[in-house]
N, C-alpha and C positions, 0 to 999 in steps of 0.2 A: 434179221441180218445174219448171214453166214459168217462164221469166224474164219480167219486166215488159217488158224491151226487145223480146222476141219478140212479146208481145201487142200492144204499141204498134205495132210494125212491121207486123203483119198488119192491124191496124185502119187504119193509114195507107195500106196498099195498097188496102184496100176503099174508103176515101174517095177516093183518087186515081183509081181505076177509075171510080167514079161521076161524078167531075168530068169526066174525059176522055171518057166516053161520053154525057154530058148535052148536050142541045141548048141554044141560047141562053136560052130561058125558064127551064129548070131551073138553069142556071149562075147566072142572075140571082137566083133564089130562094136558092141556096146562098150567093151573095155577100152578099145582104141579111141572111141569118141569121148569117153570119160576122161582119159588121160590127155587128150587134145584139149578138152575143156579146162583141165587143171593147168596146163601150160598157158592157155589164154588168160585165165583169171589171175595167174601169178604175175602177169604183166599189166594188170589194171589196178591202179592204187585204190585203196579204200578211202572214202571221204568221211572222216570223223566216225569210223567204225561202220559206216553205211556201205553196204555191198551192192546197192542198186545198179550201178553201172556194170558190175560183174554179172549180176543176175540177168540184166537186159541183154548183154552180149550172148549169154547162154541161151536165152529164149529165142534170139534171132537165129542162131544155129539150129536149135530145136525145130523151129518153124520150117526151115529149109528141108531138114531131114524128114519131117513128118509129111510135108507135101509130096516128097519123093517116095513115101512109104518105106523109109529106111529105118531099120531097127536101131540104128545108131542114135536116133532121137532120144532114146532112153538114157544113154550116157550123158547127153547134154542136160536132160531134165534132172537127173540125179545130182549133177554139179550145181545146177541152179538152186535146187532144194538145199543142198549142203551149204551153199553160200548164204542163203536166207537164214537157215538154222544157226549158222556160225555167228550171226549178229547177236545171238543170245538174248533176244527181247521178245520171244514168243512164249505163250503159255506152254509149259511142258517141253521146252526146247531140248532139254537133255534126253528125253525119251525119243524124240524125233532124231536127234543126233545119233543115238545108239542104233536105231533102225537103219538109218542111212549107212552107217559103218558096216553093219551086218550084211546089207545088200551089196555094198562095194566089195566086201570080202569074197562074195560069190563069183566075182569077175576074175578072169585069168589075168595074170600080170603080163603086160606087153613085153615082147622080146626087146632086149636092148639093141639100139641101132649102132652100127659100126661106122665111124667117120673116117 
């Protein structure tokens, strides 16, 4: 039986490679999706420290982007991984957390919106 840690690690490697090999425009798209995902999950309450509903919401957006062959899917996947790792009940979750944070730091900060 495959471990969830291994599955998440492989997905994180996939996402990291896409970020590293993306040009400025694609990184910007990934960053926008990541920050949109952050806004979404901030409005979904945790259920006794369980982030499943947050993760599911990110997966739904990921699926839509992936079907459209949109690089933004990487931002949604990064947020879903971050939410799962934040539950702090995975083997070596701290190491996964560190990798997620390093990948996110590679993304440009979105421009602030003027209201």
